[in-house]
C-alpha positions in Angstrom: 0.1 176.3 84.8 0.3 175.1 81.2 -2.6 172.7 81.7 -4.7 175.4 83.2 -3.9 177.8 80.3 -4.8 175.0 77.9 -8.1 174.3 79.6 -9.0 178.0 79.6 -8.2 178.3 75.9 -10.2 175.1 75.2 -13.2 176.4 77.1 -12.9 179.8 75.3 -12.8 177.9 71.9 -15.8 175.8 72.9 -17.9 178.9 73.9 -16.8 180.6 70.7 -17.7 177.5 68.7 -21.1 177.3 70.3 -21.8 180.9 69.6 -20.6 180.5 66.0 -22.8 177.4 65.6 -25.8 179.4 66.8 -24.9 182.3 64.6 -24.6 179.9 61.6 -28.0 178.3 62.4 -29.6 181.8 62.5 -27.9 182.7 59.1 -29.1 179.4 57.6 -32.6 180.0 58.8 -32.6 183.5 57.4 -31.2 182.4 54.1 -33.9 179.6 53.9 -36.6 182.2 54.5 -35.2 184.5 51.9 -34.9 181.6 49.4 -38.5 180.6 50.0 -39.6 184.2 49.4 -37.6 184.4 46.2 -39.2 181.2 44.9 -42.7 182.6 45.7 -41.8 185.9 44.0 -40.7 184.0 40.9 -43.7 181.7 40.9 -46.0 184.7 41.4 -44.4 186.5 38.4 -44.8 183.7 35.9 -48.2 182.8 37.2 -49.4 186.4 36.8 -47.9 186.6 33.3 -49.6 183.4 32.4 -53.0 184.7 33.7 -52.4 187.9 31.8 -51.6 186.0 28.5 -54.7 183.9 28.9 -57.0 186.9 29.6 -55.6 188.8 26.6 -56.1 185.8 24.3 -52.4 185.3 23.6 -52.3 181.9 25.3 -54.9 179.2 25.7 -55.9 178.2 29.3 -55.0 174.6 28.5 -51.5 175.5 27.3 -51.0 177.8 30.3 -52.1 175.1 32.7 -49.7 172.5 31.1 -46.7 174.8 30.6 -46.6 176.7 33.9 -45.5 173.7 36.0 -43.0 172.7 33.4 -41.4 176.2 33.4 -40.9 175.9 37.1 -39.4 172.5 36.9 -37.0 173.7 34.3 -35.4 176.0 36.9 -35.6 173.4 39.7 -38.7 174.7 41.5 -41.5 172.3 42.5 -44.8 173.2 40.8 -46.4 172.7 44.2 -45.5 176.4 44.9 -48.3 177.3 42.5 -50.7 176.0 45.2 -49.3 178.3 47.8 -52.1 180.7 48.9 -49.7 183.7 48.9 -48.7 182.9 45.3 -52.3 182.5 44.2 -53.4 185.8 45.9 -50.4 187.8 44.8 -50.6 186.6 41.1 -54.3 187.6 41.0 -53.4 191.0 42.2 -50.3 191.4 40.0 -51.8 190.1 36.8 -54.2 193.0 36.1 -51.3 195.5 36.6 -49.3 194.0 33.7 -49.0 195.8 30.4 -50.6 194.6 27.1 -47.8 192.2 26.3 -47.8 191.0 29.9 -44.1 191.8 30.5 -44.1 194.9 32.7 -46.1 196.1 35.7 -46.9 199.4 37.3 -46.3 197.8 40.8 -43.0 198.3 42.5 -40.7 195.4 43.4 -41.2 196.3 47.0 -45.0 196.1 46.7 -44.8 192.7 45.0 -42.5 191.5 47.8 -44.9 192.6 50.4 -47.7 190.6 48.7 -45.8 187.3 49.2 -44.0 187.8 52.5 -44.7 185.3 55.3 -47.7 186.2 57.5 -46.6 187.6 60.9 
C-alpha cells in the first residue's frame, strides 16, 4: 500500500511539475515579448527625440548619428534595434508630435505602445 501511495504521489508531482514547467515557459515567453517591446519603445523615444533635435537645429545630423547608438549601448541595448522597421516608423510618427524642446509629446503612452507592438 505504501509503494502504491508513493507512486501515486510521485505521478502527481510529475504532472504538477510538467504543468508548472509549461506555465513557466509561457511566463518566460510573455516576459521576453514585453522586454522586447519595452526596448523598442525606449529606442523609438530616443530616436524621435534625436530626429526632433536635428530638425529644430539643436543638434547636427552627424552628432545625432554618432551618439544615438552610443546612448543605447550605455544602457545595454544593441544599436541594431534602431534598424527595426517598427522603431523607424514609430519614431518618424512620434518625432513631429514632440514640443519645441523635444521632451514632451501630445501622444498618449498607449498610442505610442500601439505603434511598436508586434504585428499580428
